[in-house]
NUTORBA-431851 format. One record per atom (N, C-alpha, C): chain; atom name; x, y, z. Coordinates in Angstrom, 2 decimals. Example, Ala and Ser with C-alpha at 12.3 -4.5 7.8 and 13.67 -1.06 7.14 Angstrom:
NUTORBA-431851
MARMI;mol;atom;xx;yy;zz
MARMI;A;N;13.19;-5.69;7.80;
MARMI;A;CA;12.30;-4.50;7.80;
MARMI;A;C;13.20;-3.30;7.80;
MARMI;A;N;12.85;-2.25;7.08;
MARMI;A;CA;13.67;-1.06;7.14;
MARMI;A;C;12.90;0.03;7.87;
end
This chain:
NUTORBA-431851
MARMI;mol;atom;xx;yy;zz
MARMI;A;N;157.80;145.72;93.55;
MARMI;A;CA;158.48;146.99;93.51;
MARMI;A;C;158.38;147.57;92.10;
MARMI;A;N;157.95;148.81;92.00;
MARMI;A;CA;157.85;149.44;90.68;
MARMI;A;C;159.22;149.94;90.22;
MARMI;A;N;159.33;150.20;88.96;
MARMI;A;CA;160.60;150.64;88.40;
MARMI;A;C;160.87;152.10;88.79;
MARMI;A;N;162.14;152.50;88.67;
MARMI;A;CA;162.51;153.88;88.96;
MARMI;A;C;161.81;154.82;87.99;
MARMI;A;N;161.70;154.42;86.74;
MARMI;A;CA;161.00;155.23;85.74;
MARMI;A;C;159.56;155.51;86.19;
MARMI;A;N;158.86;154.48;86.62;
MARMI;A;CA;157.49;154.65;87.08;
MARMI;A;C;157.43;155.59;88.28;
MARMI;A;N;158.36;155.44;89.19;
MARMI;A;CA;158.45;156.34;90.35;
MARMI;A;C;158.65;157.79;89.89;
MARMI;A;N;159.50;158.00;88.92;
MARMI;A;CA;159.83;159.36;88.47;
MARMI;A;C;158.68;160.06;87.76;
MARMI;A;N;157.73;159.30;87.24;
MARMI;A;CA;156.64;159.93;86.50;
MARMI;A;C;155.78;160.82;87.40;
MARMI;A;N;155.93;160.71;88.71;
MARMI;A;CA;155.21;161.61;89.62;
MARMI;A;C;155.66;163.06;89.47;
MARMI;A;N;156.86;163.27;88.94;
MARMI;A;CA;157.41;164.61;88.79;
MARMI;A;C;157.04;165.26;87.45;
MARMI;A;N;156.52;164.50;86.52;
MARMI;A;CA;156.10;165.08;85.24;
MARMI;A;C;154.87;165.95;85.48;
MARMI;A;N;154.81;167.04;84.77;
MARMI;A;CA;153.65;167.90;84.89;
MARMI;A;C;153.67;168.84;86.08;
MARMI;A;N;154.75;168.80;86.87;
MARMI;A;CA;154.87;169.75;87.97;
MARMI;A;C;154.81;171.17;87.43;
MARMI;A;N;154.21;172.02;88.17;
MARMI;A;CA;154.15;173.43;87.75;
MARMI;A;C;155.51;174.09;87.88;
MARMI;A;N;156.27;173.66;88.91;
MARMI;A;CA;157.62;174.16;89.09;
MARMI;A;C;158.53;173.51;88.06;
MARMI;A;N;159.30;174.32;87.37;
MARMI;A;CA;160.23;173.78;86.40;
MARMI;A;C;161.57;173.53;87.09;
MARMI;A;N;161.62;172.49;87.93;
MARMI;A;CA;162.83;172.19;88.68;
MARMI;A;C;163.57;171.01;88.05;
MARMI;A;N;164.70;170.65;88.67;
MARMI;A;CA;165.51;169.57;88.10;
MARMI;A;C;164.81;168.22;88.14;
MARMI;A;N;163.97;167.98;89.14;
MARMI;A;CA;163.22;166.72;89.20;
MARMI;A;C;162.31;166.59;87.99;
MARMI;A;N;161.62;167.68;87.66;
MARMI;A;CA;160.73;167.69;86.49;
MARMI;A;C;161.54;167.53;85.21;
MARMI;A;N;162.67;168.22;85.12;
MARMI;A;CA;163.52;168.12;83.92;
MARMI;A;C;163.96;166.68;83.69;
MARMI;A;N;164.38;166.01;84.77;
MARMI;A;CA;164.84;164.63;84.63;
MARMI;A;C;163.68;163.70;84.25;
MARMI;A;N;162.54;163.87;84.90;
MARMI;A;CA;161.37;163.04;84.59;
MARMI;A;C;160.92;163.24;83.15;
MARMI;A;N;160.86;164.49;82.71;
MARMI;A;CA;160.45;164.76;81.33;
MARMI;A;C;161.44;164.16;80.33;
MARMI;A;N;162.73;164.28;80.62;
MARMI;A;CA;163.74;163.70;79.73;
MARMI;A;C;163.60;162.18;79.67;
MARMI;A;N;163.40;161.55;80.83;
MARMI;A;CA;163.24;160.10;80.86;
MARMI;A;C;162.03;159.68;80.03;
MARMI;A;N;160.95;160.43;80.11;
MARMI;A;CA;159.73;160.13;79.36;
MARMI;A;C;159.97;160.24;77.85;
MARMI;A;N;160.71;161.26;77.46;
MARMI;A;CA;160.93;161.51;76.04;
MARMI;A;C;162.03;160.64;75.43;
MARMI;A;N;162.92;160.09;76.26;
MARMI;A;CA;164.01;159.24;75.76;
MARMI;A;C;163.50;157.80;75.62;
MARMI;A;N;163.24;157.40;74.40;
MARMI;A;CA;162.65;156.08;74.16;
MARMI;A;C;163.60;154.94;74.45;
MARMI;A;N;164.89;155.23;74.63;
MARMI;A;CA;165.86;154.19;74.94;
MARMI;A;C;166.11;154.04;76.45;
MARMI;A;N;165.53;154.92;77.24;
MARMI;A;CA;165.75;154.84;78.69;
MARMI;A;C;165.26;153.48;79.20;
MARMI;A;N;166.04;152.83;80.09;
MARMI;A;CA;165.63;151.51;80.61;
MARMI;A;C;164.44;151.62;81.57;
MARMI;A;N;163.25;151.64;81.02;
MARMI;A;CA;162.04;151.93;81.77;
MARMI;A;C;161.67;150.88;82.82;
MARMI;A;N;162.16;149.67;82.69;
MARMI;A;CA;161.86;148.62;83.66;
MARMI;A;C;162.94;148.48;84.74;
MARMI;A;N;163.99;149.27;84.64;
MARMI;A;CA;165.14;149.14;85.55;
MARMI;A;C;164.79;149.57;86.97;
MARMI;A;N;165.34;148.81;87.91;
MARMI;A;CA;165.23;149.13;89.33;
MARMI;A;C;166.61;149.31;89.96;
MARMI;A;N;167.63;148.86;89.25;
MARMI;A;CA;169.00;148.84;89.74;
MARMI;A;C;169.67;150.20;89.60;
MARMI;A;N;170.28;150.65;90.69;
MARMI;A;CA;171.03;151.91;90.67;
MARMI;A;C;172.11;151.88;89.60;
MARMI;A;N;172.87;150.78;89.53;
MARMI;A;CA;173.98;150.70;88.59;
MARMI;A;C;173.52;150.80;87.14;
MARMI;A;N;172.46;150.11;86.80;
MARMI;A;CA;171.97;150.13;85.42;
MARMI;A;C;171.53;151.54;85.01;
MARMI;A;N;170.78;152.19;85.87;
MARMI;A;CA;170.28;153.53;85.55;
MARMI;A;C;171.42;154.55;85.55;
MARMI;A;N;172.30;154.45;86.52;
MARMI;A;CA;173.43;155.36;86.62;
MARMI;A;C;174.33;155.27;85.39;
MARMI;A;N;174.63;154.05;84.95;
MARMI;A;CA;175.45;153.88;83.73;
MARMI;A;C;174.77;154.52;82.53;
MARMI;A;N;173.47;154.31;82.40;
MARMI;A;CA;172.75;154.89;81.27;
MARMI;A;C;172.84;156.42;81.31;
MARMI;A;N;172.64;156.99;82.49;
MARMI;A;CA;172.71;158.45;82.61;
MARMI;A;C;174.11;158.98;82.35;
MARMI;A;N;175.12;158.25;82.78;
MARMI;A;CA;176.50;158.70;82.54;
MARMI;A;C;176.80;158.78;81.05;
MARMI;A;N;176.25;157.87;80.26;
MARMI;A;CA;176.48;157.88;78.82;
MARMI;A;C;175.56;158.83;78.06;
MARMI;A;N;174.42;159.17;78.67;
MARMI;A;CA;173.40;159.97;77.97;
MARMI;A;C;172.95;161.16;78.81;
MARMI;A;N;173.85;161.79;79.51;
MARMI;A;CA;173.50;162.83;80.49;
MARMI;A;C;172.68;163.95;79.83;
MARMI;A;N;171.49;164.20;80.37;
MARMI;A;CA;170.60;165.18;79.76;
MARMI;A;C;170.90;166.63;80.13;
MARMI;A;N;171.49;166.88;81.30;
MARMI;A;CA;171.86;168.23;81.73;
MARMI;A;C;172.96;168.09;82.79;
MARMI;A;N;173.72;169.16;83.03;
MARMI;A;CA;174.93;169.05;83.85;
MARMI;A;C;174.79;168.39;85.22;
MARMI;A;N;173.77;168.68;85.98;
MARMI;A;CA;173.67;168.11;87.33;
MARMI;A;C;172.69;166.94;87.41;
MARMI;A;N;172.40;166.32;86.30;
MARMI;A;CA;171.43;165.22;86.26;
MARMI;A;C;171.84;164.06;87.16;
MARMI;A;N;173.12;163.75;87.21;
MARMI;A;CA;173.58;162.62;88.04;
MARMI;A;C;173.37;162.89;89.52;
MARMI;A;N;173.61;164.10;89.97;
MARMI;A;CA;173.38;164.40;91.39;
MARMI;A;C;171.88;164.40;91.71;
MARMI;A;N;171.06;164.86;90.77;
MARMI;A;CA;169.61;164.80;90.95;
MARMI;A;C;169.16;163.35;91.03;
MARMI;A;N;169.69;162.51;90.14;
MARMI;A;CA;169.37;161.09;90.15;
MARMI;A;C;169.77;160.45;91.48;
MARMI;A;N;170.98;160.71;91.94;
MARMI;A;CA;171.44;160.13;93.21;
MARMI;A;C;170.49;160.46;94.35;
MARMI;A;N;170.09;161.71;94.43;
MARMI;A;CA;169.18;162.15;95.50;
MARMI;A;C;167.81;161.47;95.36;
MARMI;A;N;167.28;161.45;94.16;
MARMI;A;CA;165.95;160.86;93.95;
MARMI;A;C;165.96;159.35;94.09;
MARMI;A;N;167.07;158.72;93.74;
MARMI;A;CA;167.13;157.26;93.89;
MARMI;A;C;167.07;156.87;95.37;
MARMI;A;N;167.70;157.66;96.23;
MARMI;A;CA;167.62;157.39;97.68;
MARMI;A;C;166.17;157.48;98.15;
MARMI;A;N;165.45;158.48;97.70;
MARMI;A;CA;164.03;158.63;98.05;
MARMI;A;C;163.22;157.46;97.51;
MARMI;A;N;163.51;157.06;96.28;
MARMI;A;CA;162.85;155.93;95.65;
MARMI;A;C;163.01;154.67;96.48;
MARMI;A;N;164.24;154.40;96.91;
MARMI;A;CA;164.51;153.19;97.70;
MARMI;A;C;163.74;153.23;99.02;
MARMI;A;N;163.68;154.38;99.67;
MARMI;A;CA;162.94;154.50;100.93;
MARMI;A;C;161.44;154.31;100.71;
MARMI;A;N;160.91;154.89;99.64;
MARMI;A;CA;159.48;154.78;99.35;
MARMI;A;C;159.08;153.36;98.96;
MARMI;A;N;159.99;152.63;98.35;
MARMI;A;CA;159.66;151.30;97.83;
MARMI;A;C;159.90;150.17;98.85;
MARMI;A;N;160.43;150.49;100.01;
MARMI;A;CA;160.68;149.44;101.01;
MARMI;A;C;159.39;148.99;101.66;
end
């Protein structure tokens, strides 16, 4: 199973400047982001302490569900 960070890199470079792209770009630029993490709790805690934009947690919740379905 690949990490959530690796999964999110599919959204970098999107032509649409949407929240998925914003979160992926932020994760790429944040050198402290837990890039090997697969756990919802670990990533969620990190985002709660380092929230990049107001609705980032809801975007993460939605994308994490997709990640789990894709990685099964």
